[in-house]
C-alpha positions as semicolon CSV with decimal commas, in nm:
position;residue;x (nm);y (nm);z (nm)
1;M;-3,810;6,576;0,950
2;T;-3,752;6,357;0,634
3;V;-4,046;6,269;0,393
4;G;-4,002;5,964;0,182
5;C;-4,150;5,885;-0,145
6;R;-4,410;5,594;-0,129
7;R;-4,267;5,298;-0,315
8;D;-4,469;4,976;-0,390
9;A;-4,346;4,671;-0,196
10;A;-4,133;4,452;-0,391
11;P;-4,293;4,101;-0,455
12;S;-4,219;3,823;-0,200
13;A;-4,041;3,515;-0,260
14;W;-4,378;3,327;-0,261
15;Q;-4,533;3,582;-0,517
16;R;-4,236;3,553;-0,739
17;T;-4,233;3,175;-0,717
18;A;-4,625;3,178;-0,781
19;L;-4,582;3,413;-1,096
20;A;-4,297;3,194;-1,236
21;F;-4,526;2,880;-1,185
22;V;-4,820;3,051;-1,371
23;S;-4,591;3,145;-1,650
24;A;-4,427;2,794;-1,654
25;V;-4,776;2,642;-1,715
26;E;-4,901;2,889;-1,956
27;S;-4,590;2,878;-2,176
28;G;-4,593;2,479;-2,189
29;R;-4,268;2,460;-2,025
30;L;-4,418;2,193;-1,787
31;D;-4,563;1,993;-2,088
32;L;-4,307;1,734;-2,053
33;P;-4,259;1,368;-2,146
34;L;-4,358;1,097;-1,882
35;P;-4,088;0,876;-1,749
36;G;-4,011;0,566;-1,937
37;S;-4,159;0,718;-2,267
38;G;-3,811;0,732;-2,424
39;R;-3,749;1,101;-2,310
40;T;-3,692;1,047;-1,940
41;G;-3,370;1,235;-1,950
42;E;-3,524;1,524;-2,113
43;R;-3,792;1,550;-1,831
44;W;-3,531;1,529;-1,565
45;A;-3,313;1,797;-1,735
46;A;-3,611;2,003;-1,715
47;F;-3,693;1,969;-1,372
48;A;-3,315;2,023;-1,293
49;D;-3,339;2,359;-1,471
50;L;-3,641;2,469;-1,268
51;A;-3,480;2,358;-0,958
52;E;-3,154;2,552;-1,040
53;E;-3,377;2,871;-1,093
54;D;-3,605;2,802;-0,782
55;L;-3,653;2,467;-0,587
56;S;-4,005;2,561;-0,478
57;L;-4,091;2,644;-0,862
58;A;-3,944;2,292;-0,926
59;R;-4,178;2,134;-0,674
60;L;-4,486;2,293;-0,782
61;G;-4,381;2,202;-1,160
62;E;-4,343;1,834;-1,080
63;G;-4,675;1,816;-0,916
64;H;-4,846;1,987;-1,209
65;A;-4,667;1,763;-1,457
66;A;-4,746;1,449;-1,280
67;R;-5,108;1,517;-1,192
68;S;-5,216;1,730;-1,493
69;R;-5,372;1,462;-1,702
70;S;-5,574;1,300;-1,409
71;W;-5,666;1,634;-1,238
72;R;-5,904;1,724;-1,525
73;S;-6,101;1,413;-1,480
74;L;-6,129;1,444;-1,115
75;T;-6,244;1,798;-1,147
76;A;-6,515;1,705;-1,360
77;R;-6,645;1,430;-1,147
78;R;-6,631;1,629;-0,810
79;R;-6,733;1,977;-0,944
80;V;-7,061;1,996;-0,778
81;P;-6,984;1,900;-0,421
82;A;-6,661;2,115;-0,434
83;A;-6,857;2,401;-0,564
84;A;-7,133;2,368;-0,301
85;G;-6,933;2,511;-0,011
86;A;-6,746;2,184;0,063
87;C;-6,437;2,334;0,173
88;G;-6,574;2,424;0,502
89;R;-6,737;2,092;0,565
90;R;-6,563;1,826;0,394
91;T;-6,177;1,951;0,404
92;R;-5,974;2,093;0,682
93;P;-5,667;2,283;0,564
94;D;-5,385;2,314;0,829
95;P;-5,184;2,638;0,853
96;T;-4,949;2,735;0,572
97;W;-4,581;2,609;0,595
98;P;-4,405;2,783;0,857
99;A;-4,042;2,697;0,765
100;T;-3,799;2,896;0,597
101;G;-3,683;2,635;0,356
102;M;-3,914;2,571;0,078
103;A;-4,152;2,844;0,195
104;A;-4,244;2,982;-0,141
105;S;-4,402;2,657;-0,225
106;D;-4,673;2,749;0,034
107;T;-4,750;2,381;0,105
108;L;-5,070;2,309;0,295
109;D;-5,150;1,988;0,481
110;V;-5,518;1,908;0,411
111;G;-5,737;1,660;0,598
112;F;-6,087;1,515;0,473
113;P;-6,238;1,408;0,796
114;G;-6,591;1,404;0,646
115;V;-6,495;1,204;0,325
116;A;-6,509;0,830;0,305
117;A;-6,197;0,637;0,179
118;K;-6,229;0,334;-0,059
119;P;-5,938;0,100;-0,118
120;V;-5,830;0,116;-0,500
121;G;-5,570;-0,148;-0,495
122;P;-5,395;-0,414;-0,276
123;P;-5,164;-0,314;0,011
124;G;-4,844;-0,184;-0,108
125;G;-4,975;-0,168;-0,477
126;Y;-4,908;0,202;-0,507
127;T;-4,530;0,177;-0,391
128;S;-4,463;-0,140;-0,591
129;R;-4,586;-0,008;-0,922
130;P;-4,270;0,102;-1,177
131;G;-4,394;0,451;-1,181
132;F;-4,343;0,507;-0,808
133;S;-3,955;0,416;-0,826
134;H;-3,941;0,622;-1,153
135;G;-4,060;0,926;-0,949
136;G;-3,846;0,857;-0,654
137;A;-3,555;0,866;-0,884
138;G;-3,679;1,175;-1,056
139;V;-3,666;1,365;-0,726
140;A;-3,295;1,339;-0,753
141;A;-3,288;1,546;-1,069
142;R;-3,439;1,831;-0,875
143;W;-3,186;1,786;-0,584
144;Y;-2,903;1,808;-0,856
145;G;-3,072;2,135;-1,002
146;G;-3,089;2,287;-0,649
147;A;-2,726;2,200;-0,607
148;R;-2,639;2,374;-0,929
149;G;-2,820;2,679;-0,794
150;V;-2,602;2,698;-0,480
151;A;-2,284;2,619;-0,665
152;R;-2,330;2,907;-0,903
153;T;-2,239;3,147;-0,624
154;P;-1,871;3,021;-0,575
155;L;-1,850;2,990;-0,934
156;R;-1,950;3,341;-0,994
157;A;-1,717;3,463;-0,702
158;A;-1,406;3,270;-0,846
159;A;-1,485;3,440;-1,204
160;K;-1,466;3,798;-1,042
161;R;-1,176;3,800;-0,800
162;D;-0,900;3,588;-0,642
163;V;-1,073;3,361;-0,393
164;G;-0,767;3,176;-0,290
165;P;-0,635;2,824;-0,345
166;H;-0,871;2,691;-0,075
167;A;-1,194;2,817;-0,217
168;L;-1,082;2,700;-0,556
169;A;-1,010;2,348;-0,422
170;H;-1,362;2,338;-0,300
171;L;-1,491;2,464;-0,621
172;G;-1,312;2,171;-0,789
173;A;-1,481;1,913;-0,566
174;V;-1,796;2,084;-0,623
175;D;-1,758;2,024;-0,999
176;I;-1,670;1,671;-0,953
177;A;-1,963;1,610;-0,726
178;L;-2,209;1,784;-0,970
179;H;-2,064;1,584;-1,273
180;T;-2,084;1,255;-1,096
181;A;-2,447;1,317;-1,022
182;R;-2,547;1,424;-1,380
183;A;-2,376;1,111;-1,504
184;A;-2,565;0,880;-1,255
185;L;-2,890;1,060;-1,349
186;A;-2,826;1,015;-1,724
187;R;-2,746;0,638;-1,676
188;A;-3,062;0,594;-1,480
189;A;-3,286;0,791;-1,725
190;E;-3,130;0,555;-2,016
191;E;-3,214;0,237;-1,819
192;I;-3,549;0,355;-1,732
193;D;-3,627;0,437;-2,115
194;A;-3,475;0,091;-2,230
195;D;-3,696;-0,114;-1,984
196;P;-3,962;0,091;-1,813
197;G;-4,126;-0,216;-1,632
198;D;-3,806;-0,413;-1,585
199;Q;-3,918;-0,689;-1,792
200;R;-3,559;-0,800;-1,861
201;G;-3,452;-0,802;-1,499
202;E;-3,489;-1,052;-1,215
203;G;-3,787;-0,887;-1,060
204;P;-3,948;-0,544;-1,140
205;V;-3,987;-0,438;-0,773
206;R;-3,627;-0,525;-0,668
207;A;-3,441;-0,394;-0,974
208;L;-3,636;-0,063;-0,986
209;R;-3,596;0,006;-0,614
210;V;-3,216;-0,049;-0,618
211;R;-3,190;0,188;-0,918
212;A;-3,388;0,460;-0,748
213;L;-3,227;0,404;-0,402
214;R;-2,874;0,435;-0,560
215;V;-2,939;0,755;-0,763
216;R;-3,106;0,906;-0,482
217;A;-2,819;0,826;-0,233
218;L;-2,542;0,947;-0,475
219;T;-2,719;1,276;-0,566
220;E;-2,799;1,347;-0,195
221;A;-2,438;1,305;-0,110
222;A;-2,323;1,522;-0,395
223;A;-2,567;1,795;-0,307
224;T;-2,483;1,776;0,059
225;D;-2,110;1,810;-0,025
226;V;-2,193;2,118;-0,258
227;L;-2,370;2,290;0,040
228;A;-2,079;2,209;0,282
229;R;-1,808;2,324;0,039
230;T;-1,974;2,638;-0,084
231;G;-2,025;2,751;0,279
232;R;-1,645;2,657;0,360
233;A;-1,535;2,842;0,052
234;L;-1,713;3,169;0,088
235;G;-1,804;3,191;0,442
236;A;-2,097;3,367;0,574
237;G;-2,106;3,668;0,330
238;P;-2,327;3,524;0,080
239;L;-2,563;3,360;0,339
240;S;-2,591;3,712;0,510
241;H;-2,594;3,953;0,199
242;D;-2,738;3,745;-0,081
243;E;-3,109;3,672;-0,044
244;S;-3,120;3,458;-0,343
245;H;-2,837;3,219;-0,247
246;S;-2,952;3,211;0,127
247;R;-3,281;3,100;0,016
248;A;-3,151;2,842;-0,220
249;V;-2,935;2,692;0,044
250;A;-3,242;2,684;0,289
251;D;-3,459;2,535;0,032
252;L;-3,210;2,267;-0,081
253;T;-3,137;2,179;0,293
254;V;-3,506;2,109;0,350
255;Y;-3,555;1,927;0,019
256;L;-3,288;1,682;0,056
257;R;-3,437;1,544;0,356
258;Q;-3,680;1,345;0,127
259;H;-3,387;1,120;0,133
260;H;-3,413;0,920;0,443
261;A;-3,042;0,890;0,486
262;E;-2,913;0,577;0,685
263;R;-3,275;0,428;0,657
264;D;-3,256;0,437;0,262
265;L;-2,901;0,299;0,266
266;A;-2,979;0,032;0,491
267;R;-3,263;-0,065;0,255
268;L;-3,009;-0,072;-0,029
269;G;-2,764;-0,274;0,155
270;A;-3,025;-0,541;0,239
271;L;-3,123;-0,560;-0,147
272;V;-2,763;-0,586;-0,233
273;A;-2,695;-0,856;0,040
274;E;-2,984;-1,061;-0,065
275;H;-2,956;-1,060;-0,453
276;G;-2,595;-0,963;-0,509
277;A;-2,411;-0,661;-0,626
278;S;-2,377;-0,562;-0,994
279;W;-2,038;-0,411;-0,960
């Protein structure tokens, strides 16, 4: 009979992400400038770094950075009903995120069947404001960071051993894709900071939407290419034996679907057809 020593279980992916998120909040890592404040590129670079480390961490971090200023006032106004056992009567949380990709974000769908809603603006007001398009473009920075995280695997492999000419060709294509995405994000950040409300353009809604649609589509295509080429370069080995890499691939695959593929390309094409191209 073999008697093994008792070992404490290693923290799960969710626990690691939760600890990293707490650390990021407490350290001030998520105290980021707002989009259009003149430091949009700095904000997006911070999210890309988080996403390269852990896409679920970046998703939680973005939510914190976007809402931390307004959440304090909301908590102050709603403290009494929330503390009075409201969770059981006024909210209905659905089961925890069951998927593999982005599982560490532990996302819940929460319903409020007992709370009356009150309109706070006109129809379309939320999506037509400049900040909505800025945020939509900013999501691409996290896609880019997630793709960087996946691309680290073939980069490390090529540095350690002879991976062959085909894998090196894929790595070269990955390098081009990531540089292209980074350049597009940098240009978009500069344009947003130069004219946050598009006061110089032909119309704020159209111009801002075109910019967001372009940078999102380009970055999604680059990240999709990184996923495909990394798999073709290295085969099933990293997906089978490298937990960190396989999770990064699963997370990025799910997160990229925030891009609506041909539907978003059709929206961009319609705007270009109606108002003309800038190329």
